[in-house]
TORTI-253970 format. One record per residue (C-alpha): residue in three letters; y, x, z. Coordinates in steps of 0.1 Angstrom, whole numbers, plus 5000, padded with zeros to 4 digits. Layout:
// residues N
ALAYXZ ...
This chain:
// residues 105
UNK240878832123 UNK238278642102 UNK239378812069 UNK235678842059 UNK235678472054 UNK238578472028 UNK236378511997 UNK233878252009 UNK236778002015 UNK238378091982 UNK241378261998 UNK242878571982 UNK245878682004 UNK245879021988 UNK246978871955 UNK249878671969 UNK252878891961 UNK255678641955 UNK258778621977 UNK258378281994 UNK261178122015 UNK260977792033 UNK263677602052 UNK262277402081 UNK262777202112 UNK260477292140 UNK258976942146 UNK259076812110 UNK255576712100 UNK256276782063 UNK257377132071 UNK254277192092 UNK252077062063 UNK253877282037 UNK253477592060 UNK249877512065 UNK249277512027 UNK251077852024 UNK249077982054 UNK245777862038 UNK246678042005 UNK247378362026 UNK251078372017 UNK253578572037 UNK256778372038 UNK260178392053 UNK260978082074 UNK264577962080 UNK264477732110 UNK267677522106 UNK267177262134 UNK270577112141 UNK272477392124 UNK274777212099 UNK276077532084 UNK272477652076 UNK271677312062 UNK274677332039 UNK273577672027 UNK270077542021 UNK271577242002 UNK273577461979 UNK270377661969 UNK268277341967 UNK270277141941 UNK272076951969 UNK268876831985 UNK269376812023 UNK265776722033 UNK263376962048 UNK261277152039 UNK262877322009 UNK260677581994 UNK261677871971 UNK259278101953 UNK260778421938 UNK264178251942 UNK263077951921 UNK263577611939 UNK260177441941 UNK261177141962 UNK259577001993 UNK256176942007 UNK255076681982 UNK256276911954 UNK254277211965 UNK251177011970 UNK251576861936 UNK251777211921 UNK248677311940 UNK246777001927 UNK247677081891 UNK246577451896 UNK250177571890 UNK250977701925 UNK248678001926 UNK250078161894 UNK253578131910 UNK252378301942 UNK250778591923 UNK253978681904 UNK255878971917 UNK259678941919 UNK261179201895 UNK263479461911 
């Protein structure tokens, strides 16, 4: 819609090629904040809404080194962690290189 603003704002969604997955609860403020960062970066991601679904939460926990909190974020099948973790990566300049990587076939 306002794609012409992307370069001015420092957004480069065309470069974001990584496979990103995020497990969330609909009303979780940390989930919302993590998704906002991904949106700001122009990332297409797969969201798994696991509100009240204990089976889905157990599946998430198995992938996330037994962590049961949300959000849990994966980039190219690598467990990144939660909201604080993805923001810390961004603050260190380490998030964007992960988001640019293409998952090998």
